[in-house]
matplotlib code that plots the C-alpha trace (Angstrom):
import matplotlib.pyplot as plt

x = [97.4, 99.6, 98.0, 98.4, 97.6, 96.8, 96.2, 95.2, 94.3, 92.3, 90.4, 86.8, 86.0, 82.6, 81.5, 78.2, 77.3, 76.7, 74.7, 76.6, 75.8, 77.9, 80.8, 83.3, 86.7, 88.0, 88.7, 89.4, 92.0, 90.9, 90.7, 91.4, 94.1, 93.6, 92.8, 92.1, 91.7, 90.3, 90.7, 90.9, 93.9, 94.3, 97.3, 97.8, 100.0, 100.7, 101.8, 102.5, 100.3, 101.1, 97.9, 95.7, 95.8, 93.0, 93.5, 92.3, 91.3, 91.2, 91.0, 88.0, 84.4, 82.2, 80.0, 83.0, 83.8, 82.2, 83.0, 82.5, 83.8, 84.2, 85.6, 88.9, 89.1, 88.0, 87.6, 87.4, 86.4, 87.2, 84.8, 86.4, 87.7, 89.4, 93.1, 93.8, 92.2, 94.6, 93.8, 95.7, 96.0, 97.2, 98.1, 100.7, 101.1, 103.7, 103.9, 101.4, 101.7, 100.9, 100.0, 99.3, 98.2, 96.9, 97.0, 98.5, 99.4, 101.1, 102.1, 104.1, 105.1, 107.4, 108.5, 106.6, 107.4, 105.7, 106.7, 106.4, 105.1, 104.2, 103.4, 102.4, 101.4, 102.1, 103.4, 104.2, 105.3, 106.6, 108.4, 109.6, 111.6, 112.7, 110.8, 111.6, 110.5, 110.8, 109.7, 108.8, 107.9, 106.9, 106.1, 106.0, 107.1, 107.4, 109.9, 110.7, 112.8, 113.9, 115.9, 117.0, 115.3, 116.0, 115.0, 115.5, 114.2, 113.2, 112.6, 111.3, 110.7, 110.4, 111.3, 111.2, 113.8, 115.0, 117.0, 118.2, 120.2, 121.3, 119.7, 120.4, 119.5, 119.9, 118.9, 117.6, 116.9, 115.6, 115.5, 114.7, 115.6, 115.6, 118.1, 119.3, 121.1, 122.3, 124.3, 125.4, 124.1, 124.8, 124.0, 124.3, 123.4, 122.0, 121.1, 119.6, 119.7, 118.8, 119.7, 119.6, 122.1, 123.5, 125.4, 126.6, 128.6, 129.1, 128.4, 129.3, 128.6, 129.0, 127.7, 126.4, 125.3, 123.8, 123.1, 122.6, 123.5, 123.9, 125.9, 127.5, 129.6, 130.7, 133.0, 133.6, 132.6, 133.7, 133.0, 133.4, 132.1, 131.0, 129.6, 128.3, 127.3, 126.8, 127.8, 127.6, 129.9, 131.6, 133.6, 134.4, 136.2, 138.0, 139.1, 142.3, 142.2, 138.9, 138.1, 136.5, 135.5, 133.7, 132.9, 131.5, 131.0, 131.7, 131.6, 134.1, 135.6, 137.5, 138.9, 140.0, 142.6, 143.9, 147.5, 148.5, 147.0, 149.1, 146.2, 146.8, 145.7, 144.4, 142.7, 142.2, 140.4, 140.1, 139.6, 139.6, 142.4, 144.1, 145.5, 147.6, 150.8, 153.7, 155.5, 152.7, 153.3, 151.5, 150.8, 149.4, 147.4, 145.8, 142.4, 143.3, 145.8, 146.2, 147.9, 148.9, 150.8, 150.7, 150.4, 153.3, 151.4, 151.2, 147.5, 146.1, 143.0, 142.4, 140.9, 139.8, 138.3, 137.4, 135.8, 135.7, 135.4, 135.5, 138.5, 139.7, 141.7, 143.4, 143.9, 145.9]
y = [128.9, 127.0, 126.4, 123.3, 123.2, 119.7, 119.3, 115.8, 114.5, 111.3, 109.5, 108.3, 109.9, 111.4, 114.2, 116.0, 118.4, 122.0, 124.6, 127.0, 129.8, 128.0, 127.6, 130.4, 130.6, 132.7, 130.6, 132.2, 130.4, 132.1, 129.5, 126.8, 124.4, 121.9, 122.5, 119.4, 119.4, 116.3, 116.2, 113.8, 113.6, 117.3, 119.7, 121.7, 124.9, 126.7, 130.3, 132.9, 136.0, 138.8, 141.0, 138.7, 136.0, 134.1, 131.3, 131.8, 129.1, 129.6, 127.6, 125.5, 126.8, 127.1, 124.3, 122.0, 122.8, 121.5, 122.7, 121.1, 122.1, 120.2, 122.1, 123.5, 121.3, 122.6, 120.3, 121.4, 118.8, 119.4, 117.4, 118.3, 115.1, 116.6, 115.9, 119.2, 121.2, 123.3, 124.3, 127.3, 127.9, 131.3, 132.0, 133.0, 129.5, 130.8, 128.5, 126.1, 122.4, 121.0, 117.4, 115.9, 112.3, 110.8, 107.9, 110.3, 114.0, 116.7, 119.5, 122.7, 124.5, 127.5, 130.5, 129.3, 129.3, 126.3, 124.8, 121.2, 119.5, 115.8, 114.1, 110.5, 109.5, 107.3, 108.4, 111.8, 114.8, 117.4, 120.7, 122.1, 125.4, 128.3, 127.0, 127.2, 124.4, 120.7, 118.3, 114.6, 112.7, 109.1, 107.9, 104.9, 105.9, 109.4, 112.2, 114.9, 118.1, 120.1, 123.3, 126.2, 124.7, 125.6, 123.0, 119.3, 116.8, 113.1, 111.2, 107.6, 106.0, 103.0, 103.3, 107.1, 109.7, 112.5, 115.6, 118.0, 121.2, 123.9, 122.3, 123.7, 121.3, 117.6, 115.2, 111.7, 109.3, 105.8, 104.7, 101.3, 101.7, 105.0, 107.7, 110.2, 113.3, 115.5, 118.7, 121.5, 120.1, 121.8, 119.4, 115.8, 113.3, 109.9, 107.3, 103.8, 102.4, 99.2, 99.1, 102.8, 105.0, 108.0, 110.9, 113.3, 116.4, 118.9, 118.2, 120.3, 117.8, 114.1, 111.3, 108.0, 105.2, 101.8, 99.9, 96.5, 96.8, 100.5, 102.4, 105.4, 108.3, 111.1, 114.1, 117.5, 116.2, 118.3, 115.9, 112.3, 109.5, 106.2, 103.4, 99.9, 97.8, 94.2, 94.9, 97.5, 99.9, 102.8, 105.7, 107.9, 111.2, 112.0, 115.6, 116.7, 116.2, 114.3, 110.8, 107.9, 104.4, 101.6, 98.0, 95.6, 92.0, 92.2, 95.8, 97.1, 100.3, 103.0, 105.8, 109.1, 111.0, 114.5, 114.8, 116.6, 114.0, 112.6, 110.6, 107.4, 104.4, 101.1, 98.9, 95.1, 92.2, 88.5, 87.2, 90.4, 92.5, 95.6, 98.4, 101.1, 103.1, 100.5, 102.4, 101.4, 98.3, 95.0, 92.8, 89.3, 87.5, 84.0, 85.4, 89.0, 91.0, 94.7, 97.7, 100.3, 103.5, 107.2, 108.9, 111.3, 114.6, 117.1, 117.1, 114.7, 112.5, 108.8, 105.9, 102.6, 100.1, 96.4, 94.2, 90.4, 89.5, 92.8, 94.9, 98.1, 100.7, 103.9, 106.5, 109.7]
z = [110.4, 107.9, 104.6, 102.5, 98.8, 97.4, 93.7, 92.8, 89.4, 89.5, 86.8, 87.1, 90.4, 90.9, 93.2, 93.8, 91.0, 92.0, 90.0, 87.8, 90.2, 92.9, 90.5, 89.9, 88.3, 91.2, 94.3, 97.7, 99.8, 103.0, 105.8, 103.2, 104.1, 101.3, 97.7, 95.6, 91.9, 90.1, 86.3, 83.4, 81.0, 80.3, 80.4, 83.5, 83.8, 87.1, 87.1, 89.7, 90.2, 92.6, 92.5, 94.5, 97.1, 95.4, 93.0, 89.5, 87.0, 83.3, 80.1, 81.3, 81.1, 84.2, 82.9, 83.2, 86.8, 90.0, 93.5, 96.9, 100.3, 103.5, 106.5, 105.3, 102.2, 98.8, 95.8, 92.2, 89.6, 86.0, 83.7, 80.4, 78.7, 75.7, 76.0, 74.2, 77.1, 79.1, 82.6, 83.8, 87.6, 88.8, 92.4, 94.9, 96.3, 98.8, 101.9, 100.4, 99.7, 96.2, 95.5, 92.1, 91.6, 88.4, 86.0, 83.4, 83.4, 81.4, 83.7, 83.4, 86.6, 86.3, 88.5, 91.6, 95.3, 96.9, 100.3, 99.1, 96.0, 95.9, 92.5, 92.0, 88.5, 85.4, 82.0, 83.2, 81.1, 83.5, 83.1, 86.4, 86.0, 88.2, 91.2, 94.9, 97.3, 97.8, 95.1, 95.6, 92.4, 91.8, 88.3, 86.0, 82.6, 81.1, 81.1, 83.6, 83.1, 86.1, 85.7, 87.9, 90.9, 94.5, 97.0, 97.7, 95.1, 95.6, 92.3, 92.3, 88.9, 86.8, 83.1, 83.2, 82.0, 84.2, 83.1, 85.8, 85.2, 87.8, 90.8, 94.3, 97.0, 97.8, 95.1, 96.0, 93.1, 92.9, 89.3, 87.7, 84.0, 82.3, 81.5, 84.1, 82.9, 85.7, 85.3, 87.7, 90.9, 94.3, 97.1, 98.1, 95.4, 96.5, 93.9, 94.1, 90.5, 88.7, 85.0, 84.6, 82.8, 84.6, 83.1, 85.7, 84.8, 87.6, 91.3, 94.3, 97.1, 97.9, 95.7, 97.0, 94.7, 95.4, 92.2, 90.6, 86.9, 86.0, 83.4, 85.1, 83.9, 86.2, 85.9, 87.6, 91.0, 93.9, 96.7, 97.9, 95.7, 97.2, 95.0, 95.8, 92.8, 91.7, 88.1, 85.4, 83.6, 85.4, 84.1, 87.1, 87.0, 90.3, 90.7, 92.4, 96.1, 96.1, 97.4, 95.5, 96.8, 95.0, 96.0, 93.3, 92.4, 88.7, 87.5, 85.0, 86.5, 84.7, 87.0, 85.3, 87.3, 86.5, 85.4, 88.6, 90.9, 93.7, 95.1, 97.0, 94.9, 96.3, 93.7, 93.9, 92.2, 92.7, 89.1, 87.0, 85.5, 86.9, 84.7, 86.5, 86.3, 86.5, 89.3, 91.7, 93.8, 93.0, 95.9, 95.6, 98.3, 98.2, 96.8, 95.9, 93.9, 94.8, 93.2, 95.8, 96.0, 95.2, 91.8, 91.0, 91.0, 93.8, 94.8, 97.3, 97.3, 97.3, 95.2, 96.7, 94.3, 94.6, 92.0, 92.4, 88.8, 86.9, 85.6, 87.2, 85.2, 86.4, 83.7, 84.1]

ax = plt.figure().add_subplot(projection="3d")
ax.plot(x, y, z, "-o")
ax.set_aspect("equal")
plt.show()
């Protein structure tokens, strides 16, 4: 039977109170598909243990724990309200599902193997390091740090900051405001952004961006880059042999090409300015001017850029 681990932090939720004799800090997961933990604004840390299949809770007294069980669902309620309280959860977690939901949470999860983790919260402070498994996170406000993760990540946020380093697995981001710092990503990167700032350094995979008014900087991308944007500022590094495509209403676009690039260039604008090597051909149409041709290096690749009102610049 597949087990699922659900850890949910909810404020102001009441459950039946059990006597202290019915409460223990050692929780058996036998025949348990769902584990739900309800807690106030405290700190939570999850760590791996190898000597037991049970889950062990520490840092909170028995008097501050209440248990209830319905069929294959086990609930643990933490009554402690001191924000300095730290709840430690030790377990193997392998093959389980973890879910965290709360008004506010400070969580530290490291060196774990969890099939899938779902987090929905506000004002989050999350450290996620050296874990294996999928992560889905929704938050309003806060800061998230992900490092050395193996597994797909989906991040949906409003006014929250995200820092990801050494991620293996596809990364899907929907960000409305906030700073996104991504480095050494192996997998496809999909981003839907509105007024966010993206700094991307190192991607082995394709990059797809749909945006309204972002500030974007990319370099060391080994893959196809495709961007659709109304406006914003773009500084895009295109490695030798790679392809880049952008369509925009009024974005200012700066494309950085390596010195050995022989990429095919096709950049055009209606009312903006074009900056390009003068040996490229300039063609004028009734509502469009286009610079086309190949750079003089040996490597291949291509750049296609359109901006109705913004400027486009090719630098080499």
